[in-house]
N, CA, C and O atoms as CSV, one atom per row, in Angstrom:
chain,resi,resn,atom,element,x,y,z
A,1,MET,N,N,98.228,62.111,129.528
A,1,MET,CA,C,98.654,60.756,129.674
A,1,MET,C,C,97.551,59.884,128.643
A,1,MET,O,O,96.350,60.104,128.484
A,2,ASN,N,N,98.331,58.920,128.071
A,2,ASN,CA,C,97.542,58.007,127.093
A,2,ASN,C,C,96.877,57.048,128.104
A,2,ASN,O,O,97.500,56.407,128.951
A,3,GLU,N,N,95.227,57.018,127.874
A,3,GLU,CA,C,94.581,55.789,128.457
A,3,GLU,C,C,94.291,54.805,127.524
A,3,GLU,O,O,93.548,55.024,126.567
A,4,SER,N,N,94.918,53.544,127.772
A,4,SER,CA,C,94.662,52.432,126.772
A,4,SER,C,C,93.943,51.344,127.530
A,4,SER,O,O,94.218,50.978,128.673
A,5,GLN,N,N,92.880,50.819,126.666
A,5,GLN,CA,C,92.025,49.847,127.120
A,5,GLN,C,C,91.920,48.881,126.007
A,5,GLN,O,O,91.717,49.261,124.854
A,6,LEU,N,N,92.061,47.579,126.347
A,6,LEU,CA,C,91.760,46.520,125.473
A,6,LEU,C,C,90.325,46.263,125.424
A,6,LEU,O,O,89.624,46.081,126.419
A,7,ILE,N,N,89.883,46.257,124.078
A,7,ILE,CA,C,88.475,46.064,123.923
A,7,ILE,C,C,88.084,44.627,123.653
A,7,ILE,O,O,87.044,44.156,124.114
A,8,ARG,N,N,88.886,43.967,122.940
A,8,ARG,CA,C,88.690,42.514,122.380
A,8,ARG,C,C,90.051,42.040,121.890
A,8,ARG,O,O,90.966,42.705,121.403
A,9,GLU,N,N,89.969,40.735,122.132
A,9,GLU,CA,C,91.004,39.979,121.449
A,9,GLU,C,C,90.471,38.589,120.947
A,9,GLU,O,O,90.079,37.711,121.715
A,10,LEU,N,N,90.500,38.473,119.506
A,10,LEU,CA,C,89.861,37.263,119.054
A,10,LEU,C,C,90.862,36.550,118.133
A,10,LEU,O,O,91.882,37.058,117.668
A,11,GLU,N,N,90.383,35.192,117.921
A,11,GLU,CA,C,91.057,34.401,116.995
A,11,GLU,C,C,89.956,33.774,116.023
A,11,GLU,O,O,88.899,33.296,116.435
A,12,PHE,N,N,90.336,33.835,114.677
A,12,PHE,CA,C,89.469,33.206,113.524
A,12,PHE,C,C,90.233,32.189,112.769
A,12,PHE,O,O,91.370,32.497,112.413
A,13,ALA,N,N,89.785,31.063,112.488
A,13,ALA,CA,C,90.192,30.115,111.408
A,13,ALA,C,C,90.107,30.713,110.066
A,13,ALA,O,O,89.120,31.362,109.722
A,14,SER,N,N,91.223,30.489,109.224
A,14,SER,CA,C,91.141,31.096,107.912
A,14,SER,C,C,90.355,30.458,107.069
A,14,SER,O,O,90.803,29.758,106.160
A,15,PHE,N,N,88.989,30.657,107.310
A,15,PHE,CA,C,87.782,30.313,106.377
A,15,PHE,C,C,87.221,31.579,105.912
A,15,PHE,O,O,86.819,32.431,106.704
A,16,PRO,N,N,87.180,31.740,104.449
A,16,PRO,CA,C,86.617,32.975,103.904
A,16,PRO,C,C,85.281,33.377,104.409
A,16,PRO,O,O,84.926,34.555,104.376
A,17,GLU,N,N,84.497,32.383,104.895
A,17,GLU,CA,C,83.191,32.635,105.377
A,17,GLU,C,C,83.236,33.411,106.613
A,17,GLU,O,O,82.295,34.177,106.821
A,18,ASN,N,N,84.266,33.326,107.539
A,18,ASN,CA,C,84.580,34.081,108.752
A,18,ASN,C,C,84.665,35.537,108.616
A,18,ASN,O,O,84.579,36.252,109.614
A,19,ILE,N,N,84.825,36.013,107.457
A,19,ILE,CA,C,84.871,37.516,107.220
A,19,ILE,C,C,83.418,38.011,107.574
A,19,ILE,O,O,83.276,39.131,108.066
A,20,ASN,N,N,82.300,37.167,107.323
A,20,ASN,CA,C,81.073,37.559,107.836
A,20,ASN,C,C,80.822,37.898,109.276
A,20,ASN,O,O,79.869,38.576,109.662
A,21,LEU,N,N,81.819,37.337,110.099
A,21,LEU,CA,C,81.726,37.700,111.423
A,21,LEU,C,C,81.982,38.961,111.719
A,21,LEU,O,O,81.504,39.368,112.778
A,22,ILE,N,N,82.705,39.812,110.974
A,22,ILE,CA,C,83.285,41.038,111.217
A,22,ILE,C,C,81.989,41.975,111.206
A,22,ILE,O,O,82.043,42.989,111.902
A,23,GLU,N,N,80.895,41.731,110.514
A,23,GLU,CA,C,79.787,42.541,110.455
A,23,GLU,C,C,79.086,42.718,111.903
A,23,GLU,O,O,78.672,43.795,112.332
A,24,ALA,N,N,79.034,41.682,112.470
A,24,ALA,CA,C,78.356,41.620,113.776
A,24,ALA,C,C,79.486,42.338,114.720
A,24,ALA,O,O,79.109,43.241,115.466
A,25,LEU,N,N,80.703,41.997,114.702
A,25,LEU,CA,C,81.488,42.586,115.635
A,25,LEU,C,C,81.551,44.233,115.576
A,25,LEU,O,O,81.546,45.014,116.528
A,26,VAL,N,N,81.608,44.505,114.230
A,26,VAL,CA,C,81.539,45.930,114.097
A,26,VAL,C,C,80.261,46.610,114.662
A,26,VAL,O,O,80.302,47.593,115.402
A,27,GLU,N,N,79.091,45.983,114.236
A,27,GLU,CA,C,77.765,46.343,114.953
A,27,GLU,C,C,77.820,46.481,116.586
A,27,GLU,O,O,77.394,47.474,117.178
A,28,ASP,N,N,78.355,45.439,117.173
A,28,ASP,CA,C,78.578,45.519,118.666
A,28,ASP,C,C,79.623,46.804,118.810
A,28,ASP,O,O,79.393,47.712,119.608
A,29,LEU,N,N,80.508,46.790,118.163
A,29,LEU,CA,C,81.440,48.041,118.490
A,29,LEU,C,C,80.719,49.337,118.485
A,29,LEU,O,O,80.952,50.216,119.315
A,30,LYS,N,N,79.844,49.443,117.542
A,30,LYS,CA,C,78.928,50.696,117.168
A,30,LYS,C,C,78.202,51.003,118.348
A,30,LYS,O,O,78.128,52.188,118.673
A,31,HIS,N,N,77.660,50.147,119.034
A,31,HIS,CA,C,76.769,50.299,120.248
A,31,HIS,C,C,77.659,50.531,121.476
A,31,HIS,O,O,77.440,51.398,122.321
A,32,GLN,N,N,78.674,49.675,121.487
A,32,GLN,CA,C,79.576,49.966,122.756
A,32,GLN,C,C,80.268,51.257,122.794
A,32,GLN,O,O,80.431,51.887,123.840
A,33,LEU,N,N,80.692,51.662,121.592
A,33,LEU,CA,C,81.555,52.875,121.738
A,33,LEU,C,C,80.854,54.056,121.068
A,33,LEU,O,O,81.455,55.112,120.876
A,34,ASN,N,N,79.578,53.873,120.713
A,34,ASN,CA,C,78.625,55.012,120.318
A,34,ASN,C,C,79.316,55.572,119.005
A,34,ASN,O,O,79.616,56.762,118.907
A,35,LEU,N,N,79.556,54.630,117.986
A,35,LEU,CA,C,80.132,55.156,116.811
A,35,LEU,C,C,79.107,55.683,115.860
A,35,LEU,O,O,77.990,55.167,115.811
A,36,SER,N,N,79.457,56.724,115.078
A,36,SER,CA,C,78.609,57.164,113.987
A,36,SER,C,C,78.616,56.186,112.838
A,36,SER,O,O,79.477,55.331,112.630
A,37,ASP,N,N,77.359,56.472,112.002
A,37,ASP,CA,C,77.098,55.517,110.977
A,37,ASP,C,C,78.252,55.569,110.058
A,37,ASP,O,O,78.713,54.484,109.705
A,38,GLU,N,N,78.788,56.642,109.617
A,38,GLU,CA,C,79.999,56.791,108.781
A,38,GLU,C,C,81.276,56.116,109.243
A,38,GLU,O,O,82.039,55.548,108.462
A,39,LEU,N,N,81.447,56.195,110.382
A,39,LEU,CA,C,82.748,55.576,111.178
A,39,LEU,C,C,82.485,54.011,111.112
A,39,LEU,O,O,83.378,53.236,110.771
A,40,GLU,N,N,81.228,53.598,111.450
A,40,GLU,CA,C,80.942,52.243,111.438
A,40,GLU,C,C,81.205,51.609,109.987
A,40,GLU,O,O,81.721,50.498,109.868
A,41,ALA,N,N,80.855,52.310,109.009
A,41,ALA,CA,C,80.909,51.793,107.512
A,41,ALA,C,C,82.411,51.742,107.255
A,41,ALA,O,O,82.980,50.744,106.813
A,42,ASN,N,N,83.033,52.934,107.575
A,42,ASN,CA,C,84.522,52.799,107.225
A,42,ASN,C,C,85.303,51.759,107.939
A,42,ASN,O,O,86.243,51.203,107.371
A,43,ILE,N,N,84.968,51.473,109.133
A,43,ILE,CA,C,85.511,50.299,109.875
A,43,ILE,C,C,85.150,48.965,109.298
A,43,ILE,O,O,85.965,48.050,109.183
A,44,LEU,N,N,84.006,48.902,108.971
A,44,LEU,CA,C,83.542,47.574,108.442
A,44,LEU,C,C,84.206,47.218,107.045
A,44,LEU,O,O,84.761,46.131,106.883
A,45,VAL,N,N,84.130,48.170,106.048
A,45,VAL,CA,C,84.859,47.946,105.036
A,45,VAL,C,C,86.336,47.663,105.180
A,45,VAL,O,O,86.854,46.685,104.641
A,46,SER,N,N,87.009,48.535,105.917
A,46,SER,CA,C,88.422,48.241,106.309
A,46,SER,C,C,88.781,47.037,106.909
A,46,SER,O,O,89.797,46.451,106.537
A,47,LEU,N,N,88.019,46.568,107.855
A,47,LEU,CA,C,88.312,45.384,108.514
A,47,LEU,C,C,87.946,44.076,107.598
A,47,LEU,O,O,88.582,43.025,107.670
A,48,SER,N,N,87.048,44.247,106.896
A,48,SER,CA,C,86.660,43.205,105.851
A,48,SER,C,C,87.884,42.885,104.949
A,48,SER,O,O,88.361,41.770,104.737
A,49,GLU,N,N,88.337,44.194,104.416
A,49,GLU,CA,C,89.422,43.985,103.462
A,49,GLU,C,C,90.588,43.481,104.083
A,49,GLU,O,O,91.308,42.661,103.513
A,50,ALA,N,N,90.843,43.967,105.340
A,50,ALA,CA,C,92.164,43.536,106.077
A,50,ALA,C,C,92.018,41.992,106.363
A,50,ALA,O,O,92.943,41.229,106.084
A,51,PHE,N,N,90.866,41.553,106.913
A,51,PHE,CA,C,90.694,40.114,107.076
A,51,PHE,C,C,90.722,39.228,105.758
A,51,PHE,O,O,91.248,38.115,105.760
A,52,ASN,N,N,90.241,39.677,104.846
A,52,ASN,CA,C,90.294,39.071,103.473
A,52,ASN,C,C,91.676,38.940,102.904
A,52,ASN,O,O,92.029,37.939,102.281
A,53,ASN,N,N,92.443,39.963,103.131
A,53,ASN,CA,C,93.956,39.945,102.908
A,53,ASN,C,C,94.642,38.745,103.772
A,53,ASN,O,O,95.401,37.898,103.300
A,54,ALA,N,N,94.252,38.833,105.044
A,54,ALA,CA,C,95.104,37.964,105.991
A,54,ALA,C,C,94.681,36.406,105.624
A,54,ALA,O,O,95.527,35.516,105.539
A,55,ILE,N,N,93.411,36.211,105.437
A,55,ILE,CA,C,92.829,34.975,105.100
A,55,ILE,C,C,93.406,34.347,103.817
A,55,ILE,O,O,93.837,33.195,103.761
A,56,ILE,N,N,93.369,35.256,102.748
A,56,ILE,CA,C,93.712,34.791,101.419
A,56,ILE,C,C,94.941,34.860,100.969
A,56,ILE,O,O,95.391,33.937,100.290
A,57,HIS,N,N,95.698,35.982,101.276
A,57,HIS,CA,C,97.128,36.383,100.887
A,57,HIS,C,C,98.056,36.029,101.962
A,57,HIS,O,O,99.178,35.623,101.659
A,58,GLY,N,N,97.719,36.137,103.135
A,58,GLY,CA,C,98.605,35.771,104.238
A,58,GLY,C,C,98.594,34.249,104.692
A,58,GLY,O,O,99.650,33.665,104.937
A,59,ASN,N,N,97.519,33.716,104.779
A,59,ASN,CA,C,97.362,32.439,105.397
A,59,ASN,C,C,97.109,31.445,104.295
A,59,ASN,O,O,97.024,30.241,104.540
A,60,LYS,N,N,96.987,31.942,103.083
A,60,LYS,CA,C,96.809,31.184,101.808
A,60,LYS,C,C,95.364,30.118,102.066
A,60,LYS,O,O,95.261,28.982,101.603
A,61,LEU,N,N,94.506,30.706,102.774
A,61,LEU,CA,C,93.058,29.882,102.986
A,61,LEU,C,C,93.383,28.566,103.598
A,61,LEU,O,O,92.699,27.566,103.378
A,62,ASP,N,N,94.531,28.573,104.441
A,62,ASP,CA,C,94.829,27.442,105.331
A,62,ASP,C,C,94.039,27.401,106.675
A,62,ASP,O,O,94.275,28.265,107.519
A,63,PRO,N,N,93.069,26.387,106.917
A,63,PRO,CA,C,92.322,26.609,107.883
A,63,PRO,C,C,92.738,26.301,109.177
A,63,PRO,O,O,92.054,26.568,110.165
A,64,ASN,N,N,94.016,25.656,109.227
A,64,ASN,CA,C,94.860,25.431,110.408
A,64,ASN,C,C,95.679,26.787,110.867
A,64,ASN,O,O,96.160,26.943,111.990
A,65,LYS,N,N,95.736,27.586,109.958
A,65,LYS,CA,C,96.359,29.046,110.371
A,65,LYS,C,C,95.197,29.977,110.859
A,65,LYS,O,O,94.149,30.138,110.233
A,66,ILE,N,N,95.497,30.548,112.011
A,66,ILE,CA,C,94.403,31.541,112.488
A,66,ILE,C,C,94.866,32.972,112.066
A,66,ILE,O,O,96.030,33.247,111.776
A,67,VAL,N,N,93.879,33.802,112.064
A,67,VAL,CA,C,94.105,35.317,112.025
A,67,VAL,C,C,93.625,35.757,113.453
A,67,VAL,O,O,92.559,35.387,113.944
A,68,LYS,N,N,94.510,36.570,114.051
A,68,LYS,CA,C,94.280,37.173,115.403
A,68,LYS,C,C,93.683,38.620,115.163
A,68,LYS,O,O,94.125,39.300,114.237
A,69,LEU,N,N,92.834,39.022,115.864
A,69,LEU,CA,C,92.285,40.564,115.938
A,69,LEU,C,C,92.413,40.986,117.364
A,69,LEU,O,O,91.975,40.356,118.327
A,70,LYS,N,N,92.987,41.990,117.394
A,70,LYS,CA,C,93.065,42.766,118.674
A,70,LYS,C,C,92.562,44.215,118.487
A,70,LYS,O,O,92.857,44.914,117.518
A,71,ILE,N,N,91.775,44.594,119.514
A,71,ILE,CA,C,91.058,45.896,119.464
A,71,ILE,C,C,91.595,46.671,120.650
A,71,ILE,O,O,91.590,46.125,121.754
A,72,GLN,N,N,92.031,47.831,120.516
A,72,GLN,CA,C,92.395,48.609,121.592
A,72,GLN,C,C,91.717,50.199,121.333
A,72,GLN,O,O,91.528,50.784,120.266
A,73,LEU,N,N,91.479,50.570,122.520
A,73,LEU,CA,C,91.173,52.104,122.593
A,73,LEU,C,C,92.167,52.934,123.168
A,73,LEU,O,O,92.421,52.676,124.345
A,74,ILE,N,N,92.738,53.780,122.692
A,74,ILE,CA,C,93.756,54.715,123.160
A,74,ILE,C,C,93.288,56.231,123.053
A,74,ILE,O,O,93.386,56.888,122.016
A,75,ASN,N,N,92.813,56.664,124.144
A,75,ASN,CA,C,92.230,57.972,123.912
A,75,ASN,C,C,91.027,57.983,123.168
A,75,ASN,O,O,90.076,57.295,123.541
A,76,ASN,N,N,90.962,58.739,122.087
A,76,ASN,CA,C,89.832,58.736,121.155
A,76,ASN,C,C,90.088,57.896,119.795
A,76,ASN,O,O,89.428,57.985,118.759
A,77,GLU,N,N,91.171,57.084,120.037
A,77,GLU,CA,C,91.605,56.235,118.760
A,77,GLU,C,C,91.347,54.741,118.917
A,77,GLU,O,O,91.872,54.144,119.857
A,78,ILE,N,N,90.678,54.198,118.168
A,78,ILE,CA,C,90.375,52.789,118.003
A,78,ILE,C,C,91.155,52.187,117.175
A,78,ILE,O,O,91.094,52.467,115.978
A,79,ILE,N,N,92.064,51.216,117.667
A,79,ILE,CA,C,93.305,50.525,116.924
A,79,ILE,C,C,92.757,49.035,116.644
A,79,ILE,O,O,92.215,48.411,117.556
A,80,PHE,N,N,92.892,48.554,115.524
A,80,PHE,CA,C,92.681,47.260,115.165
A,80,PHE,C,C,93.935,46.651,114.887
A,80,PHE,O,O,94.659,47.341,114.169
A,81,LEU,N,N,94.444,45.455,115.281
A,81,LEU,CA,C,95.671,44.822,114.821
A,81,LEU,C,C,95.242,43.472,114.279
A,81,LEU,O,O,94.691,42.663,115.025
A,82,ILE,N,N,95.477,43.207,113.005
A,82,ILE,CA,C,94.953,41.981,112.386
A,82,ILE,C,C,96.221,41.270,111.916
A,82,ILE,O,O,96.913,41.743,111.015
A,83,GLU,N,N,96.515,40.122,112.543
A,83,GLU,CA,C,97.702,39.415,112.431
A,83,GLU,C,C,97.472,38.032,111.781
A,83,GLU,O,O,96.690,37.255,112.329
A,84,ASP,N,N,98.094,37.690,110.671
A,84,ASP,CA,C,98.099,36.363,109.928
A,84,ASP,C,C,99.505,35.525,110.263
A,84,ASP,O,O,100.441,36.092,110.826
A,85,LYS,N,N,99.559,34.304,109.916
A,85,LYS,CA,C,100.719,33.603,110.114
A,85,LYS,C,C,101.226,33.248,108.658
A,85,LYS,O,O,101.646,32.131,108.354
A,86,GLY,N,N,101.154,34.159,107.923
A,86,GLY,CA,C,101.875,34.077,106.323
A,86,GLY,C,C,103.227,34.508,106.653
A,86,GLY,O,O,103.692,34.744,107.768
A,87,GLU,N,N,103.844,34.580,105.393
A,87,GLU,CA,C,105.199,34.976,105.311
A,87,GLU,C,C,105.482,36.413,105.299
A,87,GLU,O,O,106.633,36.848,105.297
A,88,GLY,N,N,104.446,37.143,105.291
A,88,GLY,CA,C,104.478,38.746,105.180
A,88,GLY,C,C,104.762,39.213,103.819
A,88,GLY,O,O,104.801,38.423,102.876
A,89,PHE,N,N,104.950,40.407,103.693
A,89,PHE,CA,C,104.936,41.038,102.444
A,89,PHE,C,C,105.694,42.460,102.635
A,89,PHE,O,O,105.726,43.046,103.717
A,90,ASN,N,N,106.296,42.935,101.454
A,90,ASN,CA,C,106.629,44.355,101.432
A,90,ASN,C,C,105.613,45.198,101.133
A,90,ASN,O,O,105.093,45.089,100.022
A,91,ALA,N,N,105.216,46.029,101.905
A,91,ALA,CA,C,103.900,46.997,101.734
A,91,ALA,C,C,104.325,48.014,100.712
A,91,ALA,O,O,103.408,48.547,100.088
A,92,ASP,N,N,105.531,48.368,100.438
A,92,ASP,CA,C,105.871,49.326,99.526
A,92,ASP,C,C,105.816,48.805,98.115
A,92,ASP,O,O,105.889,49.595,97.174
A,93,SER,N,N,105.684,47.431,97.916
A,93,SER,CA,C,105.565,46.803,96.563
A,93,SER,C,C,104.111,46.801,96.154
A,93,SER,O,O,103.828,46.395,95.027
A,94,ILE,N,N,103.217,47.197,96.929
A,94,ILE,CA,C,101.987,47.385,96.485
A,94,ILE,C,C,101.837,48.626,95.462
A,94,ILE,O,O,102.383,49.708,95.677
A,95,GLN,N,N,101.116,48.385,94.437
A,95,GLN,CA,C,101.147,49.437,93.428
A,95,GLN,C,C,99.712,50.176,93.464
A,95,GLN,O,O,98.728,49.638,93.969
A,96,ASP,N,N,99.689,51.319,92.945
A,96,ASP,CA,C,98.517,52.049,93.070
A,96,ASP,C,C,97.396,51.459,92.103
A,96,ASP,O,O,97.603,51.519,90.891
A,97,PRO,N,N,96.273,50.917,92.563
A,97,PRO,CA,C,95.410,50.402,91.653
A,97,PRO,C,C,94.542,51.232,90.721
A,97,PRO,O,O,93.868,50.778,89.796
A,98,THR,N,N,94.648,52.540,91.091
A,98,THR,CA,C,94.152,53.522,90.043
A,98,THR,C,C,94.975,53.878,89.016
A,98,THR,O,O,94.403,54.475,88.104
A,99,ALA,N,N,96.335,53.662,88.869
A,99,ALA,CA,C,97.133,54.079,87.945
A,99,ALA,C,C,96.696,53.144,86.636
A,99,ALA,O,O,96.345,51.967,86.722
A,100,PRO,N,N,96.789,53.895,85.441
A,100,PRO,CA,C,96.202,53.389,84.344
A,100,PRO,C,C,96.809,51.795,83.854
A,100,PRO,O,O,96.097,50.952,83.307
A,101,GLN,N,N,98.085,51.632,84.142
A,101,GLN,CA,C,98.598,50.323,83.921
A,101,GLN,C,C,98.057,49.239,84.905
A,101,GLN,O,O,98.165,48.040,84.650
A,102,ASN,N,N,97.434,49.743,86.109
A,102,ASN,CA,C,96.851,48.603,87.082
A,102,ASN,C,C,95.330,48.529,87.253
A,102,ASN,O,O,94.777,47.906,88.160
A,103,ILE,N,N,94.725,49.209,86.316
A,103,ILE,CA,C,93.269,49.463,86.319
A,103,ILE,C,C,92.633,47.881,86.290
A,103,ILE,O,O,91.725,47.469,87.011
A,104,ASP,N,N,93.292,47.199,85.361
A,104,ASP,CA,C,92.703,45.748,85.081
A,104,ASP,C,C,93.128,44.635,85.961
A,104,ASP,O,O,92.634,43.508,85.963
A,105,LYS,N,N,94.234,45.126,86.819
A,105,LYS,CA,C,94.892,43.989,87.815
A,105,LYS,C,C,93.710,43.865,89.007
A,105,LYS,O,O,93.100,44.808,89.511
A,106,PRO,N,N,93.572,42.555,89.290
A,106,PRO,CA,C,92.755,42.174,90.318
A,106,PRO,C,C,93.196,42.391,91.841
A,106,PRO,O,O,92.484,42.035,92.780
A,107,THR,N,N,94.332,42.957,91.980
A,107,THR,CA,C,94.915,42.990,93.393
A,107,THR,C,C,95.195,44.507,93.737
A,107,THR,O,O,95.199,45.373,92.863
A,108,GLY,N,N,95.395,44.729,94.887
A,108,GLY,CA,C,95.816,45.996,95.485
A,108,GLY,C,C,94.575,46.994,95.925
A,108,GLY,O,O,94.775,48.017,96.579
A,109,ARG,N,N,93.424,46.619,95.535
A,109,ARG,CA,C,92.315,47.586,95.999
A,109,ARG,C,C,91.987,47.543,97.266
A,109,ARG,O,O,91.624,48.609,97.764
A,110,GLY,N,N,92.020,46.430,98.052
A,110,GLY,CA,C,91.783,46.395,99.490
A,110,GLY,C,C,92.555,47.302,100.267
A,110,GLY,O,O,92.037,48.003,101.136
A,111,ILE,N,N,94.054,47.329,99.935
A,111,ILE,CA,C,94.942,48.176,100.664
A,111,ILE,C,C,94.600,49.511,100.409
A,111,ILE,O,O,94.501,50.281,101.365
A,112,PHE,N,N,94.390,49.929,99.187
A,112,PHE,CA,C,93.835,51.214,98.566
A,112,PHE,C,C,92.592,51.754,99.406
A,112,PHE,O,O,92.510,52.927,99.771
A,113,LEU,N,N,91.825,50.975,99.622
A,113,LEU,CA,C,90.307,51.250,100.215
A,113,LEU,C,C,90.737,51.740,101.679
A,113,LEU,O,O,90.469,52.839,102.163
A,114,ILE,N,N,91.541,50.583,102.361
A,114,ILE,CA,C,91.924,50.903,103.751
A,114,ILE,C,C,92.599,52.298,104.093
A,114,ILE,O,O,92.362,53.007,105.071
A,115,LYS,N,N,93.567,52.543,102.976
A,115,LYS,CA,C,94.321,53.785,103.348
A,115,LYS,C,C,93.353,55.003,103.149
A,115,LYS,O,O,93.537,56.068,103.739
A,116,ASN,N,N,92.323,54.789,102.295
A,116,ASN,CA,C,91.316,55.880,102.000
A,116,ASN,C,C,90.384,56.167,103.086
A,116,ASN,O,O,89.958,57.309,103.261
A,117,LEU,N,N,89.979,54.976,103.979
A,117,LEU,CA,C,88.961,54.969,104.747
A,117,LEU,C,C,89.408,55.185,106.185
A,117,LEU,O,O,88.730,55.830,106.985
A,118,ALA,N,N,90.675,54.574,106.509
A,118,ALA,CA,C,91.028,54.721,107.962
A,118,ALA,C,C,91.949,55.966,108.236
A,118,ALA,O,O,92.389,56.677,107.332
A,119,ASP,N,N,92.159,56.130,109.383
A,119,ASP,CA,C,93.062,57.502,109.677
A,119,ASP,C,C,94.492,57.107,109.700
A,119,ASP,O,O,95.392,57.943,109.614
A,120,ARG,N,N,94.719,55.724,109.827
A,120,ARG,CA,C,96.099,55.132,109.831
A,120,ARG,C,C,96.146,53.771,109.279
A,120,ARG,O,O,95.234,52.982,109.525
A,121,LEU,N,N,97.118,53.456,108.572
A,121,LEU,CA,C,97.340,52.055,108.177
A,121,LEU,C,C,98.836,51.812,108.287
A,121,LEU,O,O,99.551,52.501,107.560
A,122,GLU,N,N,99.402,50.937,109.085
A,122,GLU,CA,C,100.846,50.409,109.044
A,122,GLU,C,C,100.817,48.911,108.883
A,122,GLU,O,O,99.817,48.211,109.042
A,123,PHE,N,N,102.025,48.495,108.550
A,123,PHE,CA,C,102.140,47.179,108.437
A,123,PHE,C,C,103.517,46.914,109.350
A,123,PHE,O,O,104.557,47.570,109.299
A,124,LEU,N,N,103.219,45.752,110.207
A,124,LEU,CA,C,104.204,45.413,111.190
A,124,LEU,C,C,104.670,44.078,111.104
A,124,LEU,O,O,103.983,43.319,110.420
A,125,ASP,N,N,105.752,43.594,111.681
A,125,ASP,CA,C,106.211,42.267,111.682
A,125,ASP,C,C,106.447,41.904,110.300
A,125,ASP,O,O,105.932,40.826,110.002
A,126,GLY,N,N,107.093,42.504,109.345
A,126,GLY,CA,C,107.348,42.184,107.920
A,126,GLY,C,C,106.071,42.007,107.058
A,126,GLY,O,O,106.046,41.308,106.045
A,127,GLY,N,N,104.914,42.764,107.593
A,127,GLY,CA,C,103.796,42.628,106.835
A,127,GLY,C,C,102.825,41.684,107.238
A,127,GLY,O,O,101.812,41.512,106.559
A,128,ARG,N,N,103.086,40.915,108.514
A,128,ARG,CA,C,102.150,39.975,108.866
A,128,ARG,C,C,101.031,40.679,109.781
A,128,ARG,O,O,99.976,40.104,110.049
A,129,ILE,N,N,101.292,41.752,110.163
A,129,ILE,CA,C,100.281,42.458,111.048
A,129,ILE,C,C,99.859,43.789,110.523
A,129,ILE,O,O,100.731,44.617,110.261
A,130,ALA,N,N,98.613,44.062,110.349
A,130,ALA,CA,C,98.192,45.272,109.855
A,130,ALA,C,C,97.461,45.957,110.863
A,130,ALA,O,O,96.441,45.458,111.340
A,131,LEU,N,N,97.952,47.190,111.268
A,131,LEU,CA,C,97.471,48.324,112.221
A,131,LEU,C,C,96.510,49.147,111.420
A,131,LEU,O,O,96.932,49.813,110.475
A,132,VAL,N,N,95.318,49.138,111.725
A,132,VAL,CA,C,94.261,50.027,110.983
A,132,VAL,C,C,93.751,50.676,112.126
A,132,VAL,O,O,93.270,50.017,113.047
A,133,SER,N,N,93.823,52.191,112.159
A,133,SER,CA,C,93.097,52.743,113.144
A,133,SER,C,C,92.147,54.036,112.758
A,133,SER,O,O,92.262,54.638,111.690
A,134,PHE,N,N,91.298,54.337,113.671
A,134,PHE,CA,C,90.352,55.322,113.585
A,134,PHE,C,C,90.192,56.353,114.570
A,134,PHE,O,O,90.080,55.961,115.731
A,135,VAL,N,N,90.156,57.641,114.345
A,135,VAL,CA,C,89.913,58.477,115.441
A,135,VAL,C,C,88.417,58.775,115.552
A,135,VAL,O,O,87.715,59.096,114.593
A,136,MET,N,N,87.998,58.638,116.809
A,136,MET,CA,C,86.496,58.825,117.102
A,136,MET,C,C,86.250,60.186,117.445
A,136,MET,O,O,86.888,60.728,118.347
A,137,ASN,N,N,85.397,60.759,116.810
A,137,ASN,CA,C,85.229,62.272,117.181
A,137,ASN,C,C,84.300,62.255,118.435
A,137,ASN,O,O,83.355,61.477,118.571
A,138,SER,N,N,84.672,63.183,119.313
A,138,SER,CA,C,83.953,63.353,120.707
A,138,SER,C,C,82.512,64.166,120.626
A,138,SER,O,O,81.856,64.361,121.649
């Protein structure tokens, strides 16, 4: 049976400096859930990138639009849902930033990092919600 626990539910205005709040949140989660240093670092980078995308690309830096963060624990998986109020996007249209023709392009690296650091990355609600999850080792 899956045991689901809501850890936190937060809202942030779309100011770029609010990305700095993620560091304190992840530090708090590290202590609350006894996360390893490596897992803490992977979560910090992934959440920072997801928030950056939500604030800049989703909400277009509109301070009247919020970014919602929901953190759930299901068994040994910690799930982050990052929701913006933007128009969404087609995740399949994101090109590989490591491909030679994309090396000099300034976009696509955040999602690439998240895909490589997280255990799971999904886009829901037309790309307005990023689900980023990590399996915690027991």
